[in-house]
N, C-alpha and C positions, 0 to 999 in steps of 0.2 A: 504493499501501500503505499510506503514511503516513498518510492520510486516510480510511483506509477506518474504517466503520462497526462493523466487527467488532473487539472488542479484542484478541482474539489476533494478528489480522493486522496490525493498525496496532502493537500491543507488539513482536510480531517484526521489523517493521519498523525501528522505532526502534532495539531491540537489534543488529540487523545489517545496515544499512544507512545509515553515518553520511556526512551531506552534507557532502564538504571542497572545495577549489578547488586548482587547479593552475595553472602555468604551462604555456599553449599554447605551439606552436610560435613563433609571433610574440613571446611574452612576455607576451599578455595572459591574464589570470587567467579560468579555466573551471570551469564546476561538474562535478564528479565525487560518485559515491559509494564510500567506502572498504567491502568487503564482508567480512562473516567468512567462516569456512566453511560456517556452517549457512545464512547467505544466498546463498551461491553454490549448494549443493545444493537449495535450495527454487525458488532461480529458475532453474538448469538444468531441473529436472524439470519445468518448464510448458514447455519447448519441446520440440519433436520432431523437430527436423533433426539433421543427422549430427555437426554440431559438437555441437551439445548433447549428443547422446548420448555422444558421445567425453569430455565432461567428466563425465558421470554415472559414465562406466564407470572411468576413471582414479579419481574421487573413492572410488570403491566398493572399489578396490584397495588404494587410500591408508589409508583406514578399515579395512579388514581388516590390513593391516599393522600398523598402530597397534593393534588390539586384540590382536593376536597378542604382539606386543611388552609390553603390559601383561601379559597371561596369562603371558610367561616369566619377568617381573619378578616376578609374585605367587610363580609355583612356585617361584621362587629364593629368593625372602624365605621361604617357608614351609619349605624345605627347611634353608637354614639357621638356622631356629628349631629343627626337628626334631633336626638335628645338633649342637646346642645342649645341649638336653634330652639328648639321648644322652651326651654328655661330663660333663653335671654329674650325671647319674644315680649313678655310682658312688658322685660325693662325696656326696650326699645319703645315701645307703644306709649309707654309712661312717659318718655324723654320726648317722644312728638309730640303727646297731647301737651305736656308742658311749655314744651317751645310754640309752639300754637297759642296757648293761652296767654303766654307771656308777650308773644307779637301782638294779639289782639287787646291786651290791657294797654299795652305802650301807644297802641296807636288810636286810645279812645282818651288818652290825657292830653 
């Protein structure tokens, strides 16, 4: 993937598969790739055995859970903003009414 002629593929590999090393069982330095979630999902979706299928299924459920959490957070923030607006509305109205009354009293003097 890193040497692929298609820019999209080589860039994806560069961003999602980092070449690193680790110490093997005998202490010898061995090569490996550190993968992002995008890299894992792309790689897993290219395989068709049951292990890959299980990775895809687990990934899809995890993705859905994160999406639901984000939606709940967004809803919570929106609800908090609406509650704040409802609490502030009477103060704004009192200020506007007070301003109108003050102007009308000034003009009658």
